[in-house]
C-alpha positions as CSV (number, residue, x, y, z in Angstrom):
1,M,-11.0,13.0,-12.8
2,Q,-9.4,15.4,-10.3
3,S,-11.0,18.4,-11.8
4,N,-14.5,17.5,-10.8
5,F,-14.3,15.2,-7.8
6,G,-13.7,17.8,-5.3
7,S,-16.5,20.1,-6.4
8,Q,-20.2,20.4,-6.3
9,R,-22.6,22.8,-8.0
10,T,-25.9,24.2,-6.8
11,R,-28.8,24.7,-9.1
12,P,-30.7,27.8,-7.7
13,E,-32.6,28.6,-10.9
14,M,-33.1,25.9,-13.4
15,P,-34.7,28.0,-16.1
16,S,-31.7,30.4,-16.2
17,K,-29.3,27.5,-16.4
18,L,-31.2,26.0,-19.3
19,V,-30.9,29.3,-21.2
20,N,-27.1,29.3,-21.0
21,A,-26.6,25.6,-21.6
22,T,-26.0,23.7,-24.7
23,A,-28.7,21.4,-26.0
24,S,-27.1,18.3,-24.5
25,Q,-26.4,20.0,-21.2
26,A,-30.0,21.3,-21.1
27,T,-31.3,17.8,-21.5
28,A,-29.2,16.7,-18.6
29,L,-30.1,19.6,-16.4
30,K,-33.9,19.2,-17.0
31,G,-33.6,15.8,-15.4
32,V,-32.3,17.1,-12.1
33,A,-34.8,20.0,-11.5
34,R,-36.1,18.4,-8.3
35,N,-36.2,21.7,-6.4
36,S,-34.6,25.1,-6.5
37,S,-31.7,24.2,-4.2
38,Y,-30.7,20.7,-5.5
39,V,-27.0,20.0,-5.2
40,I,-25.3,17.9,-7.9
41,P,-22.1,16.3,-6.7
42,G,-19.1,17.0,-9.0
43,L,-18.8,13.2,-9.6
44,Y,-22.2,13.3,-11.3
45,D,-21.9,16.6,-13.1
46,L,-21.9,15.1,-16.6
47,S,-23.4,16.2,-19.8
48,I,-24.3,13.7,-22.5
49,E,-20.9,14.3,-24.3
50,D,-19.1,13.9,-20.9
51,T,-21.0,10.7,-20.2
52,N,-20.1,9.3,-23.6
53,W,-16.4,10.1,-23.0
54,V,-16.4,8.6,-19.6
55,L,-18.1,5.4,-20.7
56,T,-15.8,4.9,-23.7
57,S,-12.7,5.5,-21.6
58,S,-14.0,2.9,-19.1
59,F,-14.4,0.3,-21.7
60,I,-10.8,0.8,-22.9
61,I,-9.4,0.9,-19.4
62,F,-10.9,-2.6,-18.8
63,T,-8.7,-3.9,-21.7
64,M,-5.7,-3.1,-19.4
65,Q,-6.6,-6.4,-17.6
66,T,-5.6,-8.2,-20.7
67,G,-2.3,-6.3,-20.7
68,F,-1.6,-7.1,-17.1
69,G,-2.5,-10.8,-17.6
70,M,-0.2,-11.1,-20.7
71,L,2.7,-9.3,-19.0
72,E,2.5,-11.3,-15.8
73,S,2.1,-14.7,-17.6
74,G,5.1,-13.9,-19.7
75,C,7.2,-13.2,-16.7
76,V,6.5,-16.3,-14.7
77,S,7.5,-19.9,-15.5
78,I,5.3,-21.8,-18.0
79,K,3.9,-24.1,-15.3
80,N,2.3,-21.1,-13.5
81,E,1.1,-19.0,-16.5
82,V,-2.5,-20.2,-16.4
83,N,-2.6,-19.6,-12.6
84,I,-1.6,-16.0,-13.0
85,M,-4.3,-15.5,-15.6
86,M,-6.9,-16.9,-13.3
87,K,-5.8,-14.5,-10.6
88,N,-6.4,-11.6,-13.0
89,V,-9.9,-13.0,-13.7
90,I,-10.6,-13.3,-10.0
91,D,-9.5,-9.7,-9.4
92,I,-12.2,-8.5,-11.7
93,V,-14.9,-11.0,-10.5
94,L,-14.4,-10.8,-6.8
95,G,-12.8,-7.3,-6.7
96,G,-15.6,-5.9,-8.9
97,F,-18.3,-7.5,-6.8
98,T,-17.0,-6.1,-3.5
99,Y,-16.5,-2.7,-5.1
100,W,-20.2,-2.7,-5.9
101,L,-21.1,-4.0,-2.4
102,F,-19.1,-1.5,-0.4
103,G,-16.1,-0.2,-2.2
104,Y,-17.7,2.6,-4.1
105,G,-19.6,3.6,-1.0
106,I,-16.5,4.1,1.1
107,S,-14.8,6.1,-1.6
108,F,-17.6,8.4,-2.8
109,G,-20.6,7.7,-0.6
110,R,-22.7,10.7,0.5
111,G,-24.2,9.5,3.8
112,P,-24.5,11.5,7.0
113,L,-21.8,9.4,8.7
114,S,-19.1,10.3,6.1
115,N,-15.9,11.7,7.6
116,P,-12.5,12.8,6.4
117,F,-11.1,9.3,6.6
118,M,-13.9,7.3,5.0
119,A,-17.2,7.9,3.2
120,I,-20.2,6.0,4.2
121,G,-23.2,5.7,1.9
122,D,-24.4,4.6,-1.5
123,F,-23.7,0.9,-0.8
124,L,-25.2,-1.7,-3.2
125,L,-25.4,1.0,-5.8
126,D,-28.6,0.7,-7.9
127,P,-30.4,3.9,-8.8
128,P,-34.0,3.3,-9.9
129,V,-35.4,4.1,-13.3
130,G,-37.1,7.2,-12.0
131,D,-33.8,8.7,-10.7
132,E,-32.9,11.7,-12.8
133,L,-29.2,11.1,-12.3
134,M,-29.3,7.4,-13.1
135,G,-27.2,7.7,-16.3
136,Q,-24.6,9.9,-14.6
137,I,-24.4,7.6,-11.5
138,F,-23.9,4.5,-13.6
139,A,-21.3,6.1,-15.8
140,A,-19.4,7.4,-12.7
141,F,-19.5,3.9,-11.1
142,L,-18.2,2.1,-14.2
143,F,-15.4,4.6,-14.5
144,Q,-14.4,4.1,-10.9
145,L,-14.8,0.4,-11.1
146,S,-12.3,0.2,-14.0
147,F,-9.8,2.1,-11.8
148,A,-10.4,-0.2,-8.8
149,T,-9.9,-3.4,-10.7
150,T,-6.7,-2.0,-12.1
151,A,-5.3,-1.2,-8.6
152,T,-6.2,-4.7,-7.2
153,T,-4.7,-6.6,-10.1
154,I,-1.3,-5.0,-9.7
155,V,-0.7,-7.1,-6.6
156,S,-1.2,-10.5,-8.3
157,G,2.1,-10.3,-10.2
158,A,4.2,-9.8,-7.1
159,M,2.6,-12.9,-5.4
160,A,3.1,-15.1,-8.5
161,E,4.4,-18.7,-8.4
162,R,4.1,-19.4,-4.6
163,C,0.7,-18.0,-3.4
164,N,-2.1,-20.4,-2.5
165,F,-4.9,-19.7,-5.0
166,K,-7.7,-20.1,-2.5
167,A,-6.0,-17.7,-0.2
168,Y,-5.5,-15.3,-3.0
169,C,-9.3,-15.4,-3.8
170,L,-10.1,-14.4,-0.3
171,F,-7.4,-11.7,-0.4
172,S,-8.8,-10.4,-3.7
173,F,-12.3,-10.3,-2.2
174,L,-11.1,-8.1,0.7
175,N,-8.4,-6.1,-1.1
176,T,-11.0,-3.6,-2.3
177,V,-10.7,-1.9,1.1
178,V,-7.0,-1.3,0.6
179,Y,-7.7,0.8,-2.5
180,C,-11.1,2.4,-1.8
181,I,-10.3,4.2,1.4
182,P,-7.2,6.1,0.1
183,A,-9.1,6.8,-3.2
184,G,-11.6,8.7,-1.1
185,W,-8.9,10.6,0.6
186,V,-7.6,12.0,-2.7
187,W,-10.8,12.2,-4.9
188,G,-13.8,12.1,-2.6
189,E,-15.5,15.3,-1.4
190,H,-14.9,14.1,2.2
191,G,-11.2,13.2,1.8
192,F,-8.8,15.1,4.0
193,L,-6.1,15.1,1.3
194,N,-8.5,16.5,-1.3
195,N,-9.6,19.2,1.1
196,L,-5.9,20.1,1.7
197,G,-5.5,20.6,-2.1
198,A,-3.8,17.3,-3.1
199,V,-3.7,16.8,-6.9
200,D,-3.7,13.5,-8.7
201,I,-5.5,13.5,-12.0
202,A,-5.4,9.8,-13.0
203,G,-4.1,7.9,-10.1
204,S,-0.3,7.8,-9.6
205,G,-1.1,7.7,-5.9
206,P,-4.5,6.1,-5.3
207,V,-4.1,3.5,-8.0
208,H,-0.4,2.8,-8.7
209,L,1.3,3.8,-5.4
210,I,-1.3,1.8,-3.4
211,G,-1.0,-1.1,-5.8
212,G,2.8,-1.0,-5.7
213,A,3.0,-0.6,-1.9
214,S,0.6,-3.6,-1.5
215,A,2.7,-5.6,-4.0
216,F,5.8,-4.9,-1.9
217,A,4.2,-6.0,1.3
218,S,2.8,-9.1,-0.3
219,A,6.1,-10.2,-1.8
220,A,7.9,-9.5,1.5
221,M,5.4,-11.4,3.5
222,L,5.3,-14.5,1.2
223,G,9.0,-14.7,0.9
224,P,11.0,-15.6,-2.2
225,R,10.3,-18.5,-4.5
226,L,12.1,-21.7,-3.8
227,G,15.7,-21.4,-5.0
228,R,15.2,-17.9,-6.2
229,Y,18.5,-16.5,-4.9
230,A,20.5,-19.8,-4.9
231,D,22.5,-18.7,-7.9
232,G,22.7,-15.0,-7.1
233,Y,20.3,-12.0,-7.7
234,D,20.1,-12.2,-11.5
235,P,16.5,-12.3,-12.9
236,L,15.1,-15.7,-13.7
237,P,14.3,-16.7,-17.3
238,L,11.0,-15.4,-18.6
239,G,8.3,-18.0,-19.4
240,N,7.2,-16.2,-22.6
241,P,9.0,-13.0,-23.5
242,V,6.6,-12.4,-26.5
243,N,3.6,-12.4,-24.1
244,A,5.4,-9.9,-21.9
245,C,6.0,-7.5,-24.8
246,M,2.4,-7.9,-26.0
247,G,1.2,-7.1,-22.5
248,L,3.2,-3.9,-22.7
249,F,1.5,-2.8,-25.9
250,V,-1.9,-3.5,-24.5
251,L,-1.2,-1.5,-21.3
252,W,0.3,1.3,-23.4
253,W,-3.0,1.5,-25.3
254,G,-5.1,1.4,-22.2
255,W,-3.0,4.1,-20.5
256,L,-4.2,6.6,-23.1
257,A,-7.8,6.2,-22.0
258,F,-6.6,6.0,-18.3
259,N,-5.1,9.5,-18.5
260,S,-7.2,11.2,-21.1
261,G,-10.5,9.9,-19.7
262,S,-9.6,11.4,-16.3
263,T,-10.5,14.8,-17.6
264,Y,-13.9,13.4,-16.9
265,G,-15.5,14.7,-20.0
266,V,-15.0,16.8,-23.1
267,S,-17.3,19.7,-22.5
268,G,-16.0,23.2,-22.0
269,A,-12.2,23.2,-21.9
270,K,-12.0,19.5,-20.9
271,W,-11.5,18.3,-24.5
272,Q,-8.4,20.4,-24.9
273,Y,-6.8,19.0,-21.8
274,A,-7.9,15.5,-22.8
275,A,-5.8,15.9,-26.0
276,R,-2.9,17.3,-24.0
277,A,-3.1,14.4,-21.5
278,A,-2.8,11.9,-24.4
279,V,0.2,13.6,-25.9
280,M,2.0,14.1,-22.6
281,T,1.4,10.4,-21.7
282,M,3.2,9.4,-24.9
283,M,6.0,11.9,-24.3
284,G,6.6,10.6,-20.9
285,S,6.8,7.0,-22.2
286,F,9.3,8.2,-24.9
287,G,11.6,9.6,-22.3
288,G,11.3,6.5,-20.1
289,G,11.9,4.1,-22.9
290,F,14.9,6.1,-24.2
291,L,16.6,6.2,-20.8
292,S,15.9,2.6,-19.9
293,S,17.4,1.5,-23.2
294,I,20.6,3.4,-22.6
295,Y,20.8,2.0,-19.0
296,S,20.2,-1.6,-20.2
297,F,22.9,-1.4,-22.9
298,W,25.3,0.0,-20.4
299,R,24.5,-2.5,-17.7
300,H,24.5,-5.6,-19.9
301,D,27.6,-4.8,-22.1
302,G,25.7,-3.7,-25.2
303,R,22.8,-6.1,-24.9
304,M,19.2,-5.2,-24.2
305,D,17.4,-6.8,-21.3
306,I,13.7,-7.1,-22.1
307,M,12.5,-6.4,-18.5
308,D,14.6,-3.3,-18.2
309,L,12.8,-1.8,-21.3
310,I,9.3,-3.1,-20.5
311,N,9.4,-1.9,-16.9
312,G,11.2,1.3,-17.8
313,V,8.3,2.3,-20.2
314,L,5.7,1.3,-17.6
315,G,7.5,3.2,-14.9
316,S,7.5,6.3,-17.0
317,L,3.7,5.9,-17.6
318,V,3.1,5.6,-13.9
319,S,5.2,8.7,-13.3
320,I,3.3,10.9,-15.8
321,T,-0.2,9.8,-14.6
322,A,-0.7,12.1,-11.6
323,G,-0.3,15.3,-13.6
324,C,-0.8,14.1,-17.2
325,F,-2.2,17.4,-18.5
326,L,-0.4,19.8,-16.2
327,Y,3.0,19.5,-17.9
328,R,4.8,20.8,-21.0
329,A,6.3,18.3,-23.5
330,W,9.9,18.6,-22.3
331,E,8.8,18.3,-18.7
332,A,6.9,15.1,-19.5
333,L,10.1,13.7,-21.1
334,I,12.1,14.5,-17.9
335,I,9.5,13.1,-15.6
336,G,9.2,9.9,-17.6
337,A,12.9,9.5,-17.9
338,F,13.6,10.0,-14.2
339,G,10.8,7.7,-13.3
340,S,12.2,5.0,-15.6
341,L,15.6,5.4,-14.0
342,L,14.2,5.0,-10.6
343,C,12.4,1.8,-11.7
344,V,15.3,0.0,-13.2
345,I,17.5,0.8,-10.2
346,A,14.9,-0.2,-7.7
347,M,14.3,-3.7,-9.2
348,P,17.7,-5.2,-8.4
349,L,17.7,-3.3,-5.1
350,F,14.5,-5.0,-3.9
351,D,16.0,-8.4,-4.9
352,R,19.0,-7.7,-2.7
353,M,16.6,-6.9,0.1
354,G,15.1,-10.4,-0.4
355,V,11.8,-9.1,-1.8
356,D,11.1,-11.4,-4.7
357,D,8.8,-9.6,-7.1
358,P,8.6,-11.7,-10.3
359,V,7.2,-8.8,-12.4
360,G,8.7,-5.8,-10.7
361,A,5.4,-4.3,-9.6
362,S,6.9,-2.9,-6.4
363,A,9.4,-0.8,-8.4
364,V,7.1,0.1,-11.4
365,H,4.0,1.1,-9.5
366,G,5.4,1.8,-6.0
367,V,8.6,3.7,-6.5
368,C,7.4,5.4,-9.7
369,G,4.0,6.2,-8.1
370,I,5.8,8.1,-5.3
371,W,7.8,10.1,-7.9
372,G,4.7,10.7,-10.0
373,V,2.8,12.3,-7.0
374,I,5.8,14.4,-6.0
375,A,6.4,15.6,-9.6
376,V,3.1,17.4,-9.6
377,G,4.4,19.7,-6.8
378,L,7.4,20.5,-8.9
379,F,6.2,20.9,-12.5
380,A,2.4,21.5,-12.5
381,D,0.8,24.3,-14.4
382,N,-2.4,25.9,-13.4
383,P,-4.8,24.6,-16.1
384,I,-7.0,27.6,-16.6
385,P,-10.0,27.7,-16.7
386,M,-10.2,24.3,-14.9
387,D,-9.9,24.1,-11.1
388,T,-7.8,20.9,-11.0
389,T,-5.0,22.5,-8.9
390,N,-7.3,25.0,-7.1
391,G,-5.3,27.8,-8.8
392,R,-1.9,26.6,-7.6
393,S,1.2,25.8,-9.5
394,G,4.3,23.7,-8.9
395,L,7.5,24.9,-7.2
396,F,9.4,25.3,-10.6
397,K,6.5,27.3,-11.9
398,G,6.6,29.9,-9.2
399,G,3.9,28.4,-7.1
400,G,5.8,28.1,-3.9
401,W,6.2,25.1,-1.5
402,Y,2.6,24.5,-0.6
403,L,1.7,22.2,-3.4
404,L,5.0,20.3,-3.1
405,G,4.4,19.8,0.6
406,I,0.9,18.5,0.1
407,Q,2.0,16.1,-2.6
408,T,4.8,14.8,-0.4
409,L,2.3,14.3,2.4
410,S,0.0,12.4,0.0
411,A,2.8,10.1,-1.1
412,F,3.8,9.4,2.5
413,C,0.2,8.7,3.6
414,L,-0.6,6.5,0.7
415,A,2.6,4.4,0.9
416,C,2.2,3.8,4.7
417,W,-1.5,2.9,4.2
418,G,-0.7,0.5,1.3
419,I,2.0,-1.4,3.2
420,C,0.4,-1.5,6.6
421,S,-3.1,-2.4,5.5
422,T,-1.8,-5.2,3.2
423,F,0.3,-6.7,5.9
424,L,-2.7,-6.7,8.2
425,L,-5.0,-8.1,5.6
426,L,-2.6,-10.9,4.6
427,Y,-2.1,-11.7,8.3
428,I,-5.8,-12.3,8.7
429,V,-6.1,-14.3,5.5
430,N,-3.2,-16.5,6.6
431,K,-5.0,-17.4,9.8
432,I,-7.9,-18.6,7.7
433,I,-6.1,-20.1,4.7
434,P,-2.3,-20.4,4.5
435,I,-1.1,-17.9,1.9
436,R,2.0,-19.8,0.9
437,M,1.8,-22.9,-1.3
438,D,3.0,-26.2,-0.1
439,P,6.7,-26.5,-1.3
440,H,5.9,-29.7,-3.2
441,E,3.0,-28.0,-5.0
442,E,5.3,-25.1,-5.8
443,L,7.8,-27.4,-7.4
444,L,5.1,-29.0,-9.5
445,G,3.5,-25.7,-10.5
446,A,0.2,-24.1,-9.7
447,D,-1.3,-24.9,-13.1
448,L,-1.1,-28.6,-12.3
449,T,-1.9,-28.6,-8.6
450,E,-4.5,-25.8,-8.6
451,H,-6.1,-26.1,-12.1
452,R,-5.2,-29.7,-13.3
453,I,-3.5,-28.3,-16.4
454,R,-0.3,-30.2,-17.3
455,H,2.2,-28.7,-19.6
456,T,4.6,-30.8,-21.7
457,Q,8.4,-30.5,-21.9
458,I,8.8,-28.5,-18.8
459,G,10.1,-31.2,-16.5
460,L,6.9,-32.1,-14.7
461,S,7.5,-35.9,-15.1
462,R,11.0,-35.4,-13.5
463,A,9.5,-33.5,-10.6
464,I,6.8,-36.1,-10.1
465,S,9.4,-38.8,-10.1
466,A,11.6,-37.0,-7.6
467,L,8.7,-36.4,-5.2
468,A,7.3,-40.0,-5.4
469,P,9.8,-41.4,-2.8
470,L,8.8,-38.8,-0.3
471,K,5.4,-40.5,0.1
472,I,3.5,-37.6,-1.2
473,D,0.0,-38.4,-2.6
474,L,0.4,-37.8,-6.3
475,N,-2.7,-39.8,-7.4
476,E,-4.7,-36.8,-8.2
477,I,-2.2,-35.3,-10.6
478,A,-0.4,-38.3,-12.0
479,G,-3.3,-39.1,-14.3
480,V,-3.8,-35.5,-15.6
481,Q,-3.5,-35.4,-19.3
482,P,-1.2,-32.9,-20.9
483,I,-2.8,-29.9,-22.6
484,G,-3.1,-29.9,-26.4
485,I,-3.8,-33.7,-26.5
486,N,-7.1,-35.4,-27.1
487,P,-7.2,-38.4,-24.6
488,G,-9.8,-40.2,-26.8
489,H,-7.5,-40.1,-29.8
490,E,-4.6,-41.2,-27.7
491,R,-6.5,-44.2,-26.5
492,R,-7.5,-45.1,-30.0
493,I,-3.8,-44.9,-31.1
494,E,-2.8,-47.1,-28.3
495,Q,-5.4,-49.7,-29.3
496,L,-4.1,-49.6,-32.9
497,R,-0.6,-50.1,-31.6
498,A,-1.7,-53.0,-29.5
499,A,-3.4,-54.6,-32.5
500,E,-0.2,-54.1,-34.5
501,N,1.8,-55.9,-31.8
502,K,-0.7,-58.7,-31.7
503,L,-0.4,-59.2,-35.5
504,E,3.3,-59.2,-35.2
505,Q,3.1,-62.0,-32.6
506,W,0.8,-64.1,-34.9
507,Q,3.2,-63.6,-37.8
508,S,6.1,-64.8,-35.7
509,Y,4.1,-67.8,-34.6
510,L,3.2,-68.6,-38.2
511,A,6.8,-68.4,-39.2
512,Q,7.8,-70.9,-36.5
513,V,5.0,-73.3,-37.7
514,N,6.4,-73.0,-41.2
515,R,9.9,-73.9,-40.1
516,G,8.6,-76.9,-38.1
517,T,6.6,-78.2,-41.1
518,K,9.8,-78.2,-43.3
519,K,11.5,-80.5,-40.7
520,H,8.7,-83.0,-40.7
521,D,9.6,-86.7,-41.1
522,E,10.2,-87.5,-44.7
523,A,8.4,-90.8,-44.5
524,S,5.3,-89.2,-43.0
525,K,5.4,-86.4,-45.6
526,Q,5.5,-88.9,-48.5
527,Q,2.4,-90.7,-47.1
528,T,0.4,-87.6,-46.7
529,S,1.5,-85.7,-49.8
530,D,-1.3,-86.9,-52.0
531,E,-3.9,-86.0,-49.4
532,L,-2.5,-82.5,-48.9
533,E,-2.5,-81.8,-52.6
534,A,-6.2,-82.8,-52.7
535,D,-7.2,-80.8,-49.7
536,I,-5.2,-77.6,-50.3
537,N,-5.0,-76.3,-53.8
538,L,-3.0,-73.0,-53.5
539,D,-1.5,-71.5,-56.6
540,I,0.9,-68.9,-55.2
541,K,1.6,-67.2,-58.5
542,S,-2.1,-66.8,-59.5
543,A,-3.7,-66.2,-56.1
544,S,-1.9,-63.3,-54.6
545,P,1.6,-61.9,-53.9
546,L,1.0,-62.9,-50.3
547,K,3.1,-65.7,-48.9
548,Q,1.5,-69.1,-48.3
549,Q,-0.6,-68.9,-45.2
550,T,-0.5,-71.7,-42.6
551,N,-3.3,-72.4,-40.1
552,V,-2.4,-70.7,-36.8
553,F,-2.8,-73.8,-34.7
554,G,-0.6,-75.9,-37.0
555,R,-3.5,-78.1,-38.1
556,K,-4.4,-79.0,-41.6
557,V,-7.2,-77.2,-43.2
558,R,-9.4,-79.4,-45.3
559,S,-11.5,-78.5,-48.3
560,V,-10.6,-74.8,-48.1
561,Q,-9.8,-72.9,-51.2
562,I,-7.9,-69.6,-50.5
563,K,-9.5,-66.9,-52.6
564,R,-7.8,-63.8,-53.8
565,N,-9.4,-61.3,-51.3
566,I,-9.7,-63.6,-48.3
567,W,-6.9,-61.8,-46.4
568,S,-8.3,-58.3,-46.8
569,Q,-11.9,-59.3,-46.2
570,D,-11.4,-61.6,-43.1
571,Q,-8.3,-60.3,-41.5
572,G,-8.1,-56.6,-42.3
573,S,-5.0,-55.0,-43.8
574,Y,-2.3,-52.4,-43.2
575,I,-3.2,-48.8,-43.8
576,P,-0.1,-46.8,-44.8
577,K,0.6,-44.0,-42.3
578,N,-2.9,-44.4,-40.9
579,T,-4.4,-41.8,-43.2
580,D,-7.5,-43.8,-44.0
581,L,-9.4,-46.0,-41.6
582,S,-11.4,-47.9,-44.2
583,I,-10.5,-51.5,-45.2
584,S,-8.3,-51.5,-48.2
585,G,-7.5,-54.2,-50.8
586,N,-4.7,-56.6,-51.1
587,V,-1.5,-56.0,-49.3
588,A,1.6,-57.1,-51.1
589,K,3.9,-57.3,-48.1
590,V,3.2,-57.3,-44.3
591,D,6.1,-55.8,-42.5
592,K,6.2,-53.9,-39.2
593,D,6.3,-50.2,-39.7
594,G,5.8,-47.5,-37.0
595,N,3.7,-45.5,-39.4
596,F,1.3,-48.4,-40.1
597,A,-1.8,-49.3,-38.0
598,W,-3.6,-52.6,-37.9
599,I,-7.3,-52.3,-38.3
600,D,-9.5,-55.1,-36.9
């Protein structure tokens, strides 16, 4: 990315350019032969191979949203996991929409009012079919959009479990400004840091440092979760550790496209440095994972803490991003390891400061982002023949202090902008919609109160019962069905249970009638015995194994012959274990059983 954003190329003679170009480059150059002095911005200087590389990288970078969502949902409590996923969706939907509206224009616009602080132009980007640079413009926009959505979604994890969802939607809609202006400083042709010679290939500063600084400001302004530090500063239990680990793997995969794709093509020498960027990215993560493992074993008496390892690896990836193809292998190991160490030390330090960051985004992206930007000034090579560093090298490579000074200035400017602009933005949002959830809603969980999703076996019933005496209106949530259950099936099961209870009551009544009949006056029984024998002819042995039935009202039934199948045809029967809802044949014994269901 860095190698081309700060440059532009003039086309004085198209025919001569076409002679020296490859076939694909010639095709691209023919489309821009508007006049003899047309200037192609470096952002759009893409051949067909370069465009293919940029588009493919963009697609893979978008999968990092899955990684962020899984990681964050695994770190928060179960009653908030759906809410954090919805925030990641909102970051793409609203953040992407505003990036098209004005974000891209204030980062890379080429209007006459552009200045070193902010670009102005190319809003509502939509080049027509006749525009010769249409393909390059769309490819560049998609690539930058993938970076912008990554930067904005970093903040969601730091605000988890206590941020009002509606307020977050408004924040996400406006948060594009927080990222896009500093991205223009570093990568735009107008940017003052770019013109001073700042180097950031894939975004340790504009993406991660801005996201981490914004996460720190958001967590500090929201305050800690209810009861977070009541029992000390130890981390809270994870909602789903497996999801958190799966999120790490998806982010690891996306980071390869994040860094390798930032060569902004594969033409010329770019493909060589794209390969180098991928290998150095992995080397940095090896160093970070190794050191964070040792630290975790030491700190926890021989046990591995999952968040130390996950955030240690992520911190090393952030650290290597700014200069991903400017380092040697051993340098990448050192940079990744030191970044990982800074991360695992900063996480408990922020907790002791009272900054409750559930996923550690402030340490991973903020602290490691600062280190990643400064590391370029120490270890960077001059990537001949590319002009990524404008011919400069890092301090340890004999390049002097200039590059280190510019990188330090960049880190300072970006950190200050990220913190201050986020505080201001949240202050404005809070005036419109309170950014903090109601304490009672926080206890119940955002999944239930914001999205009407009720989890089971997580204490929600206990929380609802505890809040009921406080005269809180719980009518809207008390009737929410738990997830994973079909309400229609549940109602049917309740009906079957009610029918079974009704049958049991009738059986009990019949038993009472039978006992009353046996106690009947002997004299009256002798007088009516002949009549009963004539009216009811019931052979118990030949008719059925069912017991003798008595009229439910205790009255005599005249001229009724009980047939063999009368019970199953008229009254229904028990279905063992409710595996078949059809009417079955005779039932030898009618006893109450929790696995049976009475079918009317």
